[in-house]
C-alpha positions as CSV (number, residue, x, y, z in Angstrom):
1,L,75.5,163.0,124.2
2,A,76.5,163.5,120.6
3,G,76.0,159.8,119.9
4,V,72.5,159.9,121.4
5,M,71.7,162.9,119.3
6,A,73.0,161.2,116.2
7,G,71.0,158.1,117.0
8,G,67.9,160.1,117.4
9,Q,68.4,161.9,114.1
10,S,68.9,158.6,112.4
11,M,65.6,157.3,113.8
12,D,63.9,160.5,112.7
13,I,65.2,160.0,109.2
14,I,64.0,156.4,109.0
15,T,60.6,157.4,110.4
16,K,60.3,160.2,107.7
17,V,61.3,157.7,104.9
18,L,58.6,155.3,106.1
19,E,56.0,158.0,106.3
20,D,56.8,159.1,102.8
21,Q,56.5,155.6,101.5
22,I,53.1,155.1,103.1
23,I,51.9,158.4,101.7
24,Q,53.2,157.5,98.2
25,T,51.5,154.1,98.4
26,A,48.2,155.7,99.4
27,K,48.5,158.1,96.5
28,V,49.0,155.3,94.0
29,V,45.9,153.4,95.4
30,E,43.9,156.5,95.3
31,E,44.9,157.2,91.7
32,Q,43.9,153.7,90.7
33,L,40.5,154.1,92.3
34,D,40.0,157.5,90.7
35,A,40.9,156.0,87.3
36,E,38.3,153.2,87.8
37,L,35.6,155.6,88.9
38,G,36.5,157.9,85.9
39,K,35.9,155.0,83.5
40,L,32.5,154.3,85.0
41,E,31.6,158.0,85.0
42,K,32.5,158.2,81.3
43,M,30.3,155.3,80.3
44,D,26.9,156.1,78.9
45,D,23.8,154.1,79.7
46,D,24.2,151.7,76.8
47,E,27.8,150.9,77.9
48,L,26.7,150.3,81.5
49,E,23.9,148.1,80.4
50,K,26.4,146.0,78.3
51,L,28.7,145.7,81.3
52,K,25.8,144.5,83.4
53,E,24.9,142.0,80.8
54,R,28.4,140.6,80.5
55,R,28.6,140.2,84.3
56,L,25.2,138.5,84.4
57,E,26.2,136.2,81.6
58,A,29.4,135.3,83.4
59,L,27.4,134.4,86.5
60,K,25.0,132.3,84.5
61,K,27.9,130.5,82.9
62,A,29.5,129.8,86.3
63,Q,26.2,128.5,87.7
64,K,25.7,126.2,84.6
65,Q,29.2,124.9,85.1
66,K,28.6,124.2,88.7
67,Q,25.4,122.3,87.9
68,E,27.2,120.2,85.3
69,W,29.9,119.3,87.8
70,L,27.4,118.3,90.4
71,S,25.5,116.1,87.9
72,K,28.8,114.2,87.3
73,G,29.4,113.5,90.9
74,H,31.6,116.4,91.9
75,G,31.2,118.1,95.2
76,E,31.3,114.9,97.3
77,Y,33.9,112.2,98.0
78,R,32.5,108.9,96.7
79,E,33.6,105.3,96.6
80,I,33.3,103.6,93.2
81,P,32.5,99.8,93.3
82,S,34.9,98.5,90.7
83,E,37.8,99.3,88.4
84,R,35.4,99.2,85.4
85,D,33.7,102.3,86.9
86,F,37.1,104.1,87.2
87,F,37.4,104.4,83.5
88,Q,33.9,105.9,83.1
89,E,34.5,108.3,86.0
90,V,37.8,109.7,84.6
91,K,36.3,109.8,81.1
92,E,33.5,112.3,81.9
93,S,35.5,114.7,84.1
94,K,38.6,116.8,83.3
95,H,40.2,116.6,86.7
96,V,39.9,113.5,89.0
97,V,41.6,112.5,92.2
98,C,41.3,108.8,93.0
99,H,42.4,107.3,96.3
100,F,43.5,103.7,96.1
101,Y,43.0,102.3,99.5
102,K,42.6,99.3,101.8
103,D,40.2,98.9,104.7
104,T,43.0,97.6,106.9
105,T,45.3,100.6,106.3
106,F,44.9,103.3,109.0
107,R,46.5,106.0,106.9
108,C,43.7,105.6,104.3
109,K,41.2,106.8,106.9
110,I,43.4,109.9,107.5
111,L,43.2,110.7,103.8
112,D,39.5,110.1,103.7
113,K,39.0,112.9,106.2
114,H,40.9,115.5,104.2
115,L,39.6,114.4,100.8
116,S,36.0,114.7,102.1
117,L,36.7,118.4,102.9
118,L,38.4,119.2,99.6
119,A,35.7,117.6,97.5
120,K,33.2,120.1,98.9
121,K,35.6,123.0,98.4
122,H,36.9,122.2,94.9
123,L,33.8,121.5,92.7
124,E,36.0,121.6,89.6
125,T,37.6,118.3,90.6
126,K,36.0,114.9,91.1
127,F,37.2,113.0,94.3
128,I,36.7,109.3,94.4
129,K,38.1,106.2,96.1
130,L,38.7,102.6,95.0
131,N,39.5,99.5,97.0
132,V,42.7,98.0,95.5
133,E,41.4,94.5,96.4
134,K,38.6,95.1,93.8
135,A,40.9,96.5,91.2
136,P,43.8,94.1,90.6
137,F,44.2,95.0,86.9
138,L,44.2,98.7,87.4
139,T,46.5,98.5,90.4
140,E,49.1,96.6,88.4
141,R,48.6,98.8,85.3
142,L,49.2,102.0,87.3
143,R,52.1,100.4,89.2
144,I,50.5,101.2,92.6
145,K,52.7,99.5,95.2
146,V,52.2,101.7,98.3
147,I,48.9,102.2,100.1
148,P,47.5,104.8,100.3
149,T,48.2,106.3,96.8
150,L,46.4,109.1,95.1
151,A,46.2,109.0,91.4
152,L,45.9,112.5,89.9
153,V,44.1,112.3,86.5
154,K,43.8,115.1,83.9
155,D,41.9,114.7,80.6
156,G,41.6,111.0,81.1
157,K,45.3,110.5,81.7
158,T,47.1,109.7,85.0
159,K,49.6,112.6,85.3
160,D,50.9,112.3,88.8
161,Y,50.7,110.3,92.1
162,I,50.9,111.1,95.8
163,V,52.5,108.0,97.3
164,G,52.0,107.7,101.0
165,F,52.6,110.8,103.0
166,A,56.2,111.6,101.7
167,D,55.1,114.8,99.9
168,L,53.0,115.8,102.9
169,G,55.7,116.1,105.6
170,N,56.1,112.4,106.4
171,T,53.6,112.8,109.2
172,D,50.1,111.6,109.9
173,E,49.2,115.0,111.2
174,F,49.5,117.0,108.0
175,T,46.8,119.6,107.4
176,T,44.1,119.7,104.8
177,E,45.8,122.8,103.4
178,T,49.0,120.9,102.9
179,L,47.3,118.3,100.8
180,E,45.5,121.0,98.9
181,W,48.8,122.7,98.2
182,R,50.2,119.4,96.9
183,L,47.2,118.8,94.6
184,G,47.7,122.4,93.4
185,C,51.3,121.6,92.4
186,S,49.9,119.0,90.0
187,E,47.3,121.5,88.7
188,V,44.5,119.0,89.4
189,I,42.6,121.6,91.4
190,N,42.3,125.4,91.0
191,Y,44.7,126.5,93.7
192,S,45.0,130.2,94.5
193,G,47.8,130.0,97.1
194,D,51.6,130.1,96.8
195,L,52.8,126.9,95.0
196,V,56.5,127.7,95.6
197,Q,56.4,127.7,99.4
198,P,54.9,124.5,101.0
199,L,52.5,125.0,103.8
200,M,53.8,123.8,107.2
201,Q,50.9,124.5,109.5
202,G,50.3,121.7,112.0
203,Q,53.4,119.8,111.2
204,K,55.5,118.1,113.9
205,P,58.8,119.7,114.8
206,G,61.5,118.4,112.5
207,S,59.0,117.2,109.8
208,K,59.6,118.5,106.3
209,V,57.5,119.1,103.2
210,T,59.7,119.0,100.1
211,K,59.3,121.9,97.7
212,L,58.0,120.7,94.4
213,D,57.8,122.2,90.9
214,K,56.4,121.1,87.6
215,K,59.7,119.6,86.5
216,T,59.9,117.5,89.7
217,I,56.4,116.2,89.2
218,R,56.9,115.3,85.6
219,G,60.2,113.6,86.3
220,K,59.0,111.2,89.0
221,G,60.0,107.6,88.3
222,Y,56.4,106.4,88.8
223,D,54.9,108.8,86.4
224,S,52.3,107.2,84.2
225,G,51.0,109.8,81.8
226,S,50.6,107.7,78.7
227,D,47.5,107.5,76.5
228,D,47.0,103.8,77.6
229,D,46.8,104.8,81.3
């Protein structure tokens, strides 16, 4: 009986601690909201008008940037006809993902599906594809030996590669979110998720997505981030 009573008292103590923590958290949130409201209340009409103008200017700037991206072919996943076009495409856009593919390679079609979705979601990045049979010079220059390969280009320079599906769980059934995470690791898209922990949704039992960091990416043996590239 004494043991039961002691156990009950322990549970009561834990419950009380949790309640106190919840109340304390609620107070902190309330204080933050009160502080923000207080700032707004202290603003005079001129300050409020300036705040509105700044926000409107930010919206106009964002819309202008969006239109500029769209004019350069962002927002859709496109095939470019030749390696000559590749240089022009990467020259005019800060971030580019280029899929080097072959019509006879089934896994290229899997990537096509995911890249089409990401192109619409990440307007800040240009998504293109190039048939390696039409780009012998570029394929050799970038040392592309495995199909499919994604070349990740920043500021006109090839900074990283996704070779096959090794970084995506070694499975054909990786999710679009997994590819999005991998592109985020290379900072070729604006990624708001957790870069440290790989996404595992939809992976087969036993499949594994290797954790990556910036040092790992920069240290890859196939890195080709020179000015010439």
